Structure formats: C-alpha cells, structure tokens
N, C-alpha and C positions, 0 to 999 in steps of 0.2 A: 503495499501502501505505498509504504513511504517512498520507497521507488519511482511508485508512480508520480506521484505528487511532483517530486523531486523534476521526474522529466515532463512533465505539465509547462513547473515553471520556469524552464527552459526555453522549452517549445513556446511559449508568451514571451519571455525576454528576447525570444529570439525574432518575431512577430514585430516588438515592438522596434526592434533595433534594425529590423528593415524600413519599417517607416519611418523613423529618423534619418536614415541612411538614403532613403528616398527624394526626399527634401532637401538635403543637403549635395546633391551628387545634380538634379533634378534643373533641366535636362538635357540627357546626354544624346538626345535624337532628336530629330523631328519631330515636332508635334500637330496634332489633325485637330483642328475644330468644324465640327459639322454647322453648315447654314440650311435649316430646314429650309429655302427658299429660295425662289430665281433668283440669279444674279441682277445686281443693279436698286434692291427695294435698302430700306432703312435698316434690317439686320445684317445685311451682307456690306452694306458701308461700313456699318459703324464697326464690323468684324476686321472687315482686311483694315480700316486704321487702325484700331489697336493692333492689332496684328503687326502691323510694317513697326510697330515702337515698342512691341517688347518680344520681339523676333531679334532686334536690336541690343538689346536689353542680355537677352537671353545669349546671344553669340548661337541659335539653334537658330532653323528655321522653322515657320509655323505654315502651313499648310491649309490653308481656309478651302472646303469642298463643299462645292451647294447638291444639296441632296434634298431636293421639294417633295412632296405632293403627301396629299391626305394628311391637312395641316398641321405640319410638324411629324405625325406620324411615326414617319416610316423614317426620319431620321433619329428620331429616338428611340425606336428600338435598339438602333444601331446602338448607340453609345449605351442604354440597359444591360446590353450584353459585351459589353467592351470590359476590357480587363480595367481595373480600378487603379493604374498607376500614373493616370495623368498626361499618357501620352495621347487621351482620344475624350476631345471634349466636343461640349456643341452649345451654340448660342442661340436660345428660345425666345420667343416671345411672347406675350401675356398670352397668349391661346394657351400654352402648355397647363394654366391652372384650370380652363374650361373643358380644352377634349374632353374628360373622361363623362360629361353632362351631353358631349357630342357623338364620340363613340363608344357606344355602351360595351362594347367587349377590344378596350385597347389590352394592347397584348405586354403592359408592364405596370408597374405602379407609381403613380403620378409624385408619388412622395419619398418608398423605399428604396425604391430602383434608381436612384438619383445623388449624386450629391454636389447641394447649391453651393456654389463656388462664390458670386459675387452679382446683385442688382448694378448693373451698369451704369442702363438710361433709360428716359424714358417721354414723351414726348402726349401732346393734348389731340386729339383729334382736332376736326376742324370743320362745323359746320358750313358749307358753301353754297352760294345760289352766283347764277351768274350775275356780271357787272350791271346790265339790266332788268334783273329780275325785281317784281311790284312789291315782293318784300323785303323789309327794312332791317327787322327784328326776329328775336323768338318770338316775341307775343303775338306779330303778325303772322307766324306761321303756326303757332297753337288755334288763336283765333278761326285762322282759316280750318283747321285740321277738325277743331270742334262742328265749324257748321256743314262741314260735309265728311262727316267719318267713313276710313279707308280710302276718300276722295283724293287723298294726296301723298305722293311717292317721294322716296328717300333709295339713293343706291347705296350702295355699301360693296366692301371689297370680296366679301362671300359668305356664306353661312356661318354664323359663327365666329367669325373675325371680331376684332375690336371693336370696328365701323359700323357691321350689325347690332353689333354689343349697345354702342351709343343710341342708335334709336331707339332698342329696343327699352332703352334704360327712360330716355324720353317719354315714351310712351306709358312706361309704368306709372311717373311721377308726375306728369302732366294730364295723365286720364284721358290722353287723345289715341288715336288708331292710324299711326303714319304705315303705308303697303311698304312693306321689305322688296327690293327689288336687287338679286345677288347680282355683281360681276364678277368676274375671275381677275381680281387687283382692283387696284383704285385707279389706277390710269383709264382704264375701259368706263368705269363707271364717270371717272370726271369728262373723261370724250362725249357720253351721251348729256352730260350735264349741260357743256358747250355747244352743244347738238341740239338742244329744248327739247330731248326725248325725254328727259326728268327734270322736275321741278329743286332742286335740292340734291347733292350726296355729302357725307359727312366720310372725310378722307384724314390720313395721317399728315401729321406736321410738314416731316420730309418730301411728302405728294405735293402739299399745298402752297409751299411755297415757291416755288418757280411759278407754278399758274398767277399768285398772288402780287406778285411783282411786276408779271406781265400785265396786270390790267382785266383779265379774260373774267377773274371770276371775283365774288367779294365774301367776306367772313362775317358771317352770322353772331358768334360765338364760336370761340374756346372749349374743349370738354371737362377739362382739370376744376376745381371749386376756385382756383383762384386765376387771373389773365398771367399770359401764357408774355415768357422774358419777349420772343423773337415775335410776337403780336400784341402789343405794350398797349394799344388801344382799340383792341379788338376783347369786348366784352367776357365775361366767361359764363356760363350757361347758367349757374348757380345765381348768377344775379337777377332771373328770370326767374328758374324754377331751384327751389332751396332743394338744399342735399343734394344735387348733382352733379356726381363727381366720376369720371370715371379719363381713362390713358390708356395708351399702349406703351410696355412697356419691355427693356429689354435684357437678358442675364446669362451668366452663364453657368453651365451643369456640368458634372463630370459622372462617370460611372456611379453609381452607388457601393458604399465600403470605403472610399478611397480615404487614406489617413490623413486624422486633421491637420495635422502640421504639412502635409502634402497641399490640401485644400487653402491653408493659411497663405502659400506661399503663392503659389499661382492666383490666389487672390490679391495679395495685395502688389505683387507686379502688375494683376490688371488694373488694379486699381492706381496704382503712380502712373501707370503710362495716362490713364485717365485726365488725369490734373495738370500735363503737361501743356503747356499755350497752345500749341500747333493741334494738338485731340480736341481744346475745348473751344477754340478757334473752329475745326473743323464740324464739329455737331452742330453747333451755335447756329451757324450756315444751314444748316438743313433742317432747322428747328428740333432739337435734338436737347434733352436736359439731360447734365452728367449727376450720377448719383456716387456710383462707387460704394457700396453697402459692405459689413462685413455679412459673410454666410448665415448667421442664425437670422441676422435683418431680411436676408434672399427668403428663407424658409418662411419667416415670418409673413413676406407679403402675397406669397403663391397661397401659404393658406387661406389666409383673409380672402383673397381675390376667388380663389376655390368658394368658401363660403359665401359669399354677397351673390355671384353671378349663379347658383344652382337653384334658387326658386325665380330667378326672372328667364332664365333660359327656361328649364319647366314649362311656364306658363306661357313664354312665346312659341312653346314647340318646337325650336328649333332643333336641327339635324345635319350633321353633315352633310354636304351636296354629293 
C-alpha cells in the first residue's frame, strides 16, 4: 500500500513538473490558431493582427487556419479533441456561448472541453438604415413596428449570430415583432439594405465602419449599454430601450485540461500584444474594443452569455441554418 502511494505521489509530481516545464519552454515549435470563420472578417483580422505581434515575441511561427462551418462547431470540435499542450488554439466569437441552444447535439461540452485563455476584444453591433431612410431614431423603428406587427424586417448575418440576437433582444424588451431576415454574413445584409430590399440591418462594428465613413448608411444605435468610442455621436440602444445591452466578443480558447501555468503564459503574452499601440490603433479603426481579460473572467463571460441568451433563443425558436 505504501509503495502504491509513493508511486502515485511520484506520478503526480511528474505531471506537475511537466506542466511547469511546458510553460517554461513553450513554444518550441509553431503554434496553430483556428479561426472558425472565412478570411477577412472581424475574428480573422483580430487573430492575424495579434498573431503577428505574439509570434515575433515568441520567436516561433503562429499559423492561422480558417476552418469555417456550422457556426464555429467544426473548428471547435477539432480543438476539443486536440492535445492540451498549447500548440493548437482557437479564436472564438460570442456564438461559442450560444451554440448549445442552436445545435442540440454538439460534439463537445462548451465548458469542460475547453480551456479559456483570454477574452480579448469586443464590439457593439450597430443598427443601420440607409442614409435616405425615413427612420431617424430607434423610437421611430419601435413606433412603426407597433403600428404594423411583423411588417418591418431587419437583416442579420445568419441564424443565431450576434446580429440575429440583437434583433431578438429588441423584440423582447420593446415588445415588438420585427421580422428577422437571415443572410450568409453581414456583407450580403448590407448589400440588400443598400438595394432597398430591407429597411434596416444589424451589423457588427468592423462591417459597419466603412459604410458609415462612405455615407451610404446611417447608424441609429449601437447595441452596448453605453456609447461606443469609435461612434461617440451614435446613441446606445439603452437610451431608448432600458436594460438593452449586447455585443459581439472574441476570445482565445485551448483544449480542455491545459496546465494552469501554460494558460497563464499564453494569456499574458496575448494580453501584452493587445496593449501595444499598433494593435490598439488597428482595432480602433475596425470598431473593436480591446479587453484582455484573465482566464477566470473569460469563463465568467461565457457562462453569463450562456445564461442570458438561453430563454431568448428558446422563446424566439431559433435554430441553426
């Protein structure tokens, strides 16, 4: 019995030592970061911007791999089954917290199969209308929607996306019935908005900035509780609809079971890169707000969104496309 206890103690010590060693020597080779969306979007730009800085500091390559499909489920499944050694990571968006309600048979557990590393940035979604729209305020939208329930539509980037949820939250809190029109991404929604096929759309910050600068669209509100730094003259939705607050966020995850010290190292290195002037400037131009949280705070954010959106998604009857 004593021998078994001794051997167990030695084994545990070896595991702990291996974890310490992994953080001290990491990375010894290229690190791969999966992006579960196509190139060019907000998640992709954020990942590549940070990867460029971190790879130089590490002296090792960071390979960014776009693996789109099923709202991020395909890439997330690959991470959930990867070795927890820090060499395979994923940059997820806020949909990671809501996918369990959109895909009833996920091939992984949203919490236990991942190691949260850092909540890195967020952006409000923006309620857009054409520059010549008769709607000047959110109150105008609400009045029109109550006059003709179900007769007013909004475009969004796809079922269950943050822009879809933004409209669902407005329906819930303002007690209206906007008709949600799904698109395969935010850009097609803007195209139909410009073409007059829909009267308004919810789009994330990075998608909205260029169109706003061009003057082709007008922003009625941002979806966060307070005004956005990159659109200081645009009201927050909560100024008209109390308690309204939603956003899209991006964060770094690894496979479940990563050693705590390794998680801490990767988190610290990415947060340091996030705080460089060059990265802040790039994100600011995209309408993204740097955060750089500790791992525990990222866990709390995922859980909070999971709890917040479950009743809203179920009440709206949302399902993945």
